[in-house]
C-alpha positions in Angstrom: 66.8 91.6 27.5 63.8 91.9 29.7 64.1 87.8 31.1 68.4 88.9 31.4 67.2 92.2 33.8 64.5 90.1 35.7 67.3 87.4 36.4 69.4 90.3 37.8 67.3 91.8 40.0 66.3 88.5 41.6 69.9 87.9 42.1 70.1 91.5 43.7 66.9 91.0 45.7 68.5 87.3 47.3 71.8 88.9 47.9 69.9 91.7 49.9 67.6 89.3 51.4 70.5 87.5 52.8 72.5 90.7 53.5 69.7 92.0 55.9 69.1 88.5 57.8 73.0 88.2 58.3 72.7 91.8 60.0 69.1 91.4 61.8 71.5 87.9 63.3 74.3 90.1 64.1 72.6 92.8 65.4 70.6 90.5 67.8 73.7 88.4 69.0 75.5 91.8 69.2 72.7 93.2 71.8 72.1 90.0 73.4 75.9 90.1 74.4 76.6 93.7 75.3 72.9 93.4 77.9 74.8 90.6 79.3 77.5 92.2 80.2 76.3 95.0 81.3 74.1 92.7 84.1 77.7 90.7 85.1 79.1 94.0 85.7 76.4 95.7 87.5 75.1 92.9 89.6 79.0 91.5 90.4 80.8 94.8 91.4 80.6 96.6 93.9 81.9 100.2 95.0 83.5 100.4 98.2 83.6 103.3 100.3 84.8 102.4 103.9 86.4 99.0 104.0 85.2 96.8 106.4 81.8 99.0 106.9 78.0 98.9 105.0 79.1 101.6 102.7 79.0 99.6 99.3 76.6 99.7 96.5 76.4 97.8 93.2 77.6 99.1 90.3 74.3 98.9 88.8 72.8 101.5 90.9 75.4 103.6 89.7 74.4 102.9 86.4 71.2 103.4 86.7 72.2 106.9 88.4 74.5 107.8 85.4 72.0 106.6 83.0 68.9 108.8 84.3 71.5 112.0 84.3 72.3 111.1 80.5 68.7 111.2 80.2 68.2 114.5 82.0 71.0 116.5 80.2 70.2 115.3 76.7 66.2 115.9 77.5 67.4 119.3 78.6 69.6 119.6 75.2 66.6 118.5 73.0 64.3 121.1 74.6 66.8 124.6 74.2 67.0 123.1 70.4 63.3 123.1 70.0 63.4 126.4 71.0 66.2 127.8 69.3 64.7 125.9 66.2 68.2 124.1 65.6 66.8 120.6 66.2 67.2 118.2 63.4 66.3 114.5 62.4 70.1 114.0 61.4 71.0 115.7 64.7 68.5 113.3 67.0 69.8 110.3 64.5 73.4 111.3 65.7 72.8 111.0 69.3 71.0 107.5 69.3 73.9 106.3 67.2 76.4 107.1 69.4 74.6 106.4 72.6 73.8 103.2 71.2 77.3 102.1 70.0 78.4 103.3 73.2 76.5 101.0 74.9 77.1 98.2 72.7 80.7 98.5 72.8 81.0 98.9 76.4 78.6 96.0 77.1 80.4 93.7 74.7 84.0 94.5 76.8 82.0 93.7 80.0 81.2 90.5 78.8 84.7 89.8 77.6 86.0 91.0 81.0 84.0 87.6 82.6 85.5 85.5 79.5 87.6 83.3 82.2 84.4 82.7 84.7 81.4 80.6 84.9 79.3 83.2 83.6 80.2 83.2 80.2 79.2 81.0 77.1 81.5 80.6 75.2 79.1 79.2 72.9 77.8 82.7 72.3 81.3 84.2 71.6 82.0 81.4 69.1 78.1 82.7 67.8 79.2 86.1 67.4 82.5 85.6 65.6 80.7 83.3 63.3 78.2 85.8 62.8 80.7 88.1 62.2 82.7 86.3 59.4 79.8 85.5 58.2 78.3 89.3 57.5 81.8 90.5 56.6 82.4 87.8 54.0 79.0 88.0 52.3 79.2 91.7 52.5 82.6 91.3 50.2 80.8 89.1 47.7 77.7 91.6 47.5 79.9 94.4 46.8 82.2 92.4 44.1 78.6 91.6 42.6 77.0 94.9 43.0 80.1 96.5 40.5 79.4 93.9 38.3 75.6 95.3 38.0 76.4 98.6 37.8 78.6 98.3 35.0 75.2 96.3 33.5 73.4 98.8 34.0 76.0 102.2 33.6 78.5 100.6 31.7 80.0 104.1 31.1 79.9 104.5 34.9 84.2 103.8 35.5 85.3 106.1 32.2 86.4 109.5 32.3 82.7 110.8 31.2 81.4 109.2 34.6 81.1 112.8 35.9 78.8 113.8 33.0 74.8 113.2 33.8 73.9 111.3 31.2 76.0 108.4 32.0 74.1 107.7 35.3 70.7 108.2 33.7 68.5 105.0 34.5 67.8 102.9 31.7 64.0 102.7 30.9 63.8 98.8 31.1 65.4 99.6 34.9 62.7 102.3 36.2 60.7 99.2 36.9 62.9 97.6 39.0 64.8 100.3 41.1 63.3 103.8 42.4 65.5 106.8 42.2 66.1 108.3 46.0 68.8 110.9 45.9 72.2 111.7 43.6 75.9 113.8 44.7 78.8 115.4 42.4 81.4 116.4 43.1 84.0 118.0 40.9 87.7 117.9 42.0 90.5 120.5 40.2 94.2 120.6 41.1 96.8 122.6 39.9 100.8 122.7 39.9 102.1 126.2 40.3 104.6 127.3 37.6 108.0 128.8 38.1 106.5 131.7 36.0 104.1 132.3 38.9 100.7 130.8 36.5 98.7 127.9 37.8 98.8 124.8 35.6 95.8 122.1 35.5 97.3 119.0 37.3 93.9 116.9 36.9 90.6 116.7 37.1 88.2 114.5 38.3 84.9 114.1 39.8 82.6 111.6 42.3 79.3 110.7 42.1 77.1 108.6 44.3 73.6 107.8 43.6 71.1 105.9 46.0 67.9 103.7 44.5 65.7 101.7 46.6 64.6 98.2 45.0 61.0 98.2 44.7 58.7 96.5 46.2 61.3 96.3 49.2 63.2 98.8 52.1 66.4 97.3 50.6 68.6 100.0 48.6 71.5 99.7 45.3 73.9 102.2 46.1 76.3 102.8 42.9 79.1 105.1 43.4 82.3 106.0 41.3 85.0 108.1 43.6 87.7 107.7 40.9 89.8 110.8 40.2 90.6 110.9 36.5 94.5 112.5 35.5 94.0 114.7 32.6 97.8 115.2 30.4 98.8 118.6 30.9 101.7 119.8 29.5 103.6 122.3 32.2 106.1 124.5 31.6 105.3 127.8 29.3 102.6 125.9 27.6 100.1 128.8 27.0 97.5 126.5 26.1 97.8 124.2 29.8 97.9 127.9 31.5 95.3 128.9 33.8 95.0 131.9 35.1 93.5 132.5 38.5 
């Protein structure tokens, strides 16, 4: 049993390391292309105010001005939230994620806008597509293998008993390899209105999500069950199934 768990843990760790490497490679490639895209459009596009005169500026100059204004506005927003006590880590992370995503997305679009020019290297685009393909393919394979491992650790995780807490209790053998981080459970009930004005239970189910950190690493193992489990009920005037609201 111990050897089997060590083997499963080693394979899980190898998958996470490979996935992390692919994520880092894709991240660096996207940043590089996005930066080149902003530089290309900033250094090659001019805004003309009065044609035939010297009233033109590079778009990069306008970018710097807009970026400066955004930073000033965000500092003002952060300062006001800190004073009011509404400043939270999640708010900061949402803002950083939003601006970073917009920077990368618009930068890549700008880069693709020069795709038929000599400024764009097709090798970089081919490399990016290769990273994307490998990343999503490996992510899919990893998801399938993670599900198989989840069923080994929590054999009842995909049954109607999965909404019970005991189903998700981490076996003692795995406590040396996985560290519990957080867990959430949500129960769901659905009802159908009968002709007599009585609500009858139609289905009952739940959603459970738990996150474990892989010991000695920054990687995580996430297990979940989002299935809704239908419950057979007798409709009509069956008093046993009736639930008064």
